[in-house]
C-alpha positions as CSV (number, residue, x, y, z in Angstrom):
1,X,-25.4,13.9,-70.8
2,X,-26.3,12.1,-74.0
3,X,-26.0,15.3,-76.0
4,X,-22.5,15.9,-74.5
5,X,-21.5,12.3,-75.5
6,X,-22.9,13.0,-79.0
7,X,-20.8,16.2,-79.2
8,X,-17.7,14.3,-78.2
9,X,-18.4,11.6,-80.7
10,X,-18.8,14.2,-83.5
11,X,-15.5,15.9,-82.5
12,X,-13.7,12.6,-82.5
13,X,-15.0,11.7,-86.0
14,X,-14.1,15.2,-87.3
15,X,-10.6,15.1,-85.9
16,X,-10.1,11.6,-87.3
17,X,-11.2,12.7,-90.8
18,X,-8.8,15.7,-90.7
19,X,-5.9,13.6,-89.4
20,X,-6.4,10.9,-92.1
21,X,-6.8,13.6,-94.9
22,X,-3.7,15.6,-94.0
23,X,-1.4,12.7,-93.1
24,X,-2.6,10.6,-96.1
25,X,-1.8,13.5,-98.4
26,X,1.6,14.0,-96.9
27,X,2.4,10.2,-96.9
28,X,1.1,9.3,-100.3
29,X,1.0,12.5,-102.5
30,X,3.4,15.2,-101.5
31,X,5.0,16.8,-98.4
32,X,3.1,19.8,-97.1
33,X,5.0,23.1,-96.9
34,X,5.4,23.4,-93.2
35,X,7.6,26.5,-93.4
36,X,4.7,28.6,-94.7
37,X,2.3,27.6,-92.0
38,X,3.7,28.4,-88.6
39,X,0.8,26.9,-86.7
40,X,0.8,23.4,-88.2
41,X,0.0,20.5,-85.9
42,X,2.9,18.8,-84.2
43,X,2.0,15.4,-85.6
44,X,1.9,16.5,-89.2
45,X,5.3,15.5,-90.3
46,X,5.6,12.5,-88.0
47,X,2.8,10.1,-89.0
48,X,3.8,7.2,-91.2
49,X,1.3,4.7,-92.5
50,X,1.8,2.4,-89.6
51,X,1.3,5.1,-87.0
52,X,-1.7,6.4,-88.9
53,X,-3.3,2.9,-88.7
54,X,-2.8,2.8,-85.0
55,X,-4.3,6.3,-84.5
56,X,-7.3,5.4,-86.6
57,X,-7.8,2.1,-84.7
58,X,-7.6,4.0,-81.4
59,X,-10.1,6.6,-82.6
60,X,-12.5,3.9,-83.7
61,X,-12.2,2.3,-80.3
62,X,-12.9,5.6,-78.6
63,X,-15.9,6.3,-80.8
64,X,-17.2,2.8,-80.2
65,X,-16.7,3.3,-76.4
66,X,-18.8,6.5,-76.5
67,X,-21.5,4.8,-78.5
68,X,-21.5,1.9,-76.1
69,X,-21.7,4.3,-73.1
70,X,-24.8,5.9,-74.8
71,X,-26.4,2.5,-75.2
72,X,-25.7,1.6,-71.5
73,X,-27.2,4.9,-70.4
74,X,-30.4,4.1,-72.2
75,X,-30.2,0.3,-71.5
76,X,-33.8,0.0,-70.4
77,X,-35.0,0.9,-73.9
78,X,-32.6,-1.4,-75.7
79,X,-33.1,-5.2,-75.9
80,X,-30.5,-7.4,-74.2
81,X,-29.5,-9.2,-77.3
82,X,-28.7,-5.9,-79.1
83,X,-26.6,-4.8,-76.1
84,X,-24.7,-8.1,-76.3
85,X,-24.0,-7.5,-80.0
86,X,-22.9,-3.9,-79.3
87,X,-20.5,-5.2,-76.6
88,X,-19.2,-8.0,-79.0
89,X,-18.6,-5.4,-81.7
90,X,-16.8,-3.1,-79.4
91,X,-14.6,-5.9,-78.1
92,X,-13.8,-6.8,-81.7
93,X,-12.6,-3.2,-82.3
94,X,-10.5,-3.3,-79.1
95,X,-8.9,-6.6,-80.0
96,X,-8.2,-5.4,-83.5
97,X,-6.5,-2.3,-82.3
98,X,-4.4,-4.2,-79.8
99,X,-3.4,-6.7,-82.5
100,X,-2.5,-3.8,-84.8
101,X,-0.3,-2.4,-82.1
102,X,1.4,-5.7,-81.4
103,X,2.0,-6.3,-85.1
104,X,3.4,-2.8,-85.6
105,X,5.7,-3.3,-82.6
106,X,7.0,-6.7,-83.9
107,X,7.4,-5.5,-87.5
108,X,9.2,-2.2,-86.8
109,X,11.1,-3.0,-83.6
110,X,14.4,-3.2,-85.5
111,X,13.8,0.2,-87.2
112,X,13.1,2.0,-83.9
113,X,16.1,0.7,-82.0
114,X,18.6,2.3,-84.4
């Protein structure tokens, strides 16, 4: 079970890196030629910097959740104070992601209505 969680963790980190690279290039350098590549991801032309921040925050929360689950599965070998710090760090990631979502919703609410 721990190896499956590690594999999921690696896949999430890899997809996060690819998403940040492609959408960062498209947002800040140049548009990618989507006509030449028929099998481009659906999100490729639709991620602005605010949406990218939210996706990165959600991915960090998911990666932290998987890491915390691995810690809980091996809780007898981990001291209680370290488990407490892992939970506090995970909750910090969750609160940060929620606040980013709320700020994005407040800041860009007028742009989405029109």
